[in-house]
C-alpha positions as a Markdown table, in Angstrom:
| # | Residue | x | y | z |
|---|---|---|---|---|
| 1 | Unk | -17.4 | 15.2 | 61.0 |
| 2 | Unk | -20.6 | 14.2 | 60.7 |
| 3 | Unk | -21.1 | 10.3 | 60.0 |
| 4 | Unk | -22.3 | 10.9 | 56.3 |
| 5 | Unk | -19.8 | 13.7 | 55.4 |
| 6 | Unk | -17.5 | 11.0 | 56.9 |
| 7 | Unk | -18.3 | 8.5 | 54.5 |
| 8 | Unk | -18.7 | 10.0 | 51.6 |
| 9 | Unk | -15.5 | 11.2 | 52.1 |
| 10 | Unk | -14.1 | 8.0 | 52.7 |
| 11 | Unk | -15.4 | 6.7 | 49.3 |
| 12 | Unk | -14.3 | 10.2 | 47.1 |
| 13 | Unk | -10.5 | 9.2 | 48.9 |
| 14 | Unk | -10.6 | 5.8 | 48.1 |
| 15 | Unk | -11.9 | 6.0 | 44.5 |
| 16 | Unk | -9.4 | 9.1 | 43.9 |
| 17 | Unk | -6.1 | 8.9 | 45.5 |
| 18 | Unk | -5.9 | 5.9 | 47.0 |
| 19 | Unk | -4.1 | 3.8 | 44.3 |
| 20 | Unk | -1.5 | 6.6 | 44.1 |
| 21 | Unk | -0.6 | 6.8 | 48.1 |
| 22 | Unk | 1.2 | 4.6 | 49.9 |
| 23 | Unk | -0.1 | 1.8 | 51.7 |
| 24 | Unk | 0.9 | 2.3 | 55.0 |
| 25 | Unk | -0.5 | 6.1 | 54.2 |
| 26 | Unk | -3.7 | 4.8 | 52.9 |
| 27 | Unk | -4.5 | 2.7 | 55.7 |
| 28 | Unk | -4.0 | 5.1 | 58.1 |
| 29 | Unk | -6.2 | 7.7 | 56.5 |
| 30 | Unk | -8.8 | 4.9 | 55.6 |
| 31 | Unk | -9.3 | 3.6 | 59.5 |
| 32 | Unk | -9.4 | 7.2 | 60.6 |
| 33 | Unk | -12.0 | 7.9 | 58.3 |
| 34 | Unk | -13.8 | 4.7 | 58.9 |
| 35 | Unk | -13.8 | 5.6 | 63.1 |
| 36 | Unk | -15.3 | 8.9 | 62.3 |
| 37 | Unk | -18.2 | 7.3 | 59.8 |
| 38 | Unk | -18.7 | 4.5 | 62.4 |
| 39 | Unk | -17.7 | 5.3 | 65.7 |
| 40 | Unk | -17.4 | 2.5 | 68.6 |
| 41 | Unk | -19.7 | 3.1 | 71.2 |
| 42 | Unk | -17.7 | 4.3 | 74.6 |
| 43 | Unk | -18.1 | 1.7 | 77.4 |
| 44 | Unk | -19.2 | 2.7 | 80.6 |
| 45 | Unk | -16.7 | 2.9 | 83.3 |
| 46 | Unk | -16.5 | -0.1 | 85.6 |
| 47 | Unk | -18.4 | 0.4 | 89.2 |
| 48 | Unk | -16.2 | -0.3 | 92.0 |
| 49 | Unk | -18.7 | -2.2 | 94.5 |
| 50 | Unk | -16.5 | -2.2 | 97.5 |
| 51 | Unk | -12.8 | -2.1 | 98.5 |
| 52 | Unk | -11.9 | -5.3 | 99.9 |
| 53 | Unk | -8.0 | -6.2 | 99.2 |
| 54 | Unk | -8.5 | -9.9 | 102.0 |
| 55 | Unk | -11.7 | -10.6 | 100.1 |
| 56 | Unk | -10.0 | -10.3 | 96.5 |
| 57 | Unk | -7.4 | -12.5 | 97.8 |
| 58 | Unk | -9.6 | -15.4 | 99.1 |
| 59 | Unk | -11.8 | -15.2 | 96.0 |
| 60 | Unk | -8.7 | -15.5 | 94.1 |
| 61 | Unk | -7.1 | -18.2 | 95.6 |
| 62 | Unk | -10.8 | -20.0 | 95.6 |
| 63 | Unk | -10.6 | -20.0 | 92.4 |
| 64 | Unk | -6.9 | -21.5 | 92.2 |
| 65 | Unk | -5.1 | -18.4 | 91.0 |
| 66 | Unk | -1.9 | -17.7 | 93.2 |
| 67 | Unk | -1.6 | -14.6 | 94.6 |
| 68 | Unk | 1.5 | -13.0 | 94.9 |
| 69 | Unk | 1.7 | -9.6 | 97.5 |
């Protein structure tokens, strides 16, 4: 759904039917419309630089974190 269309629909729903809806239903619907109107950017996946469990254990222990195996 295009952003402007979602914003217009959100405003129309608030004005017309929200007083007659159950609170939980109204909040759920408005949350879905708000997400469509203002989508959050998706985070980039975390890049794994290297896989070395022993090096990771040493790093955590150096920072005072108890490592349980």
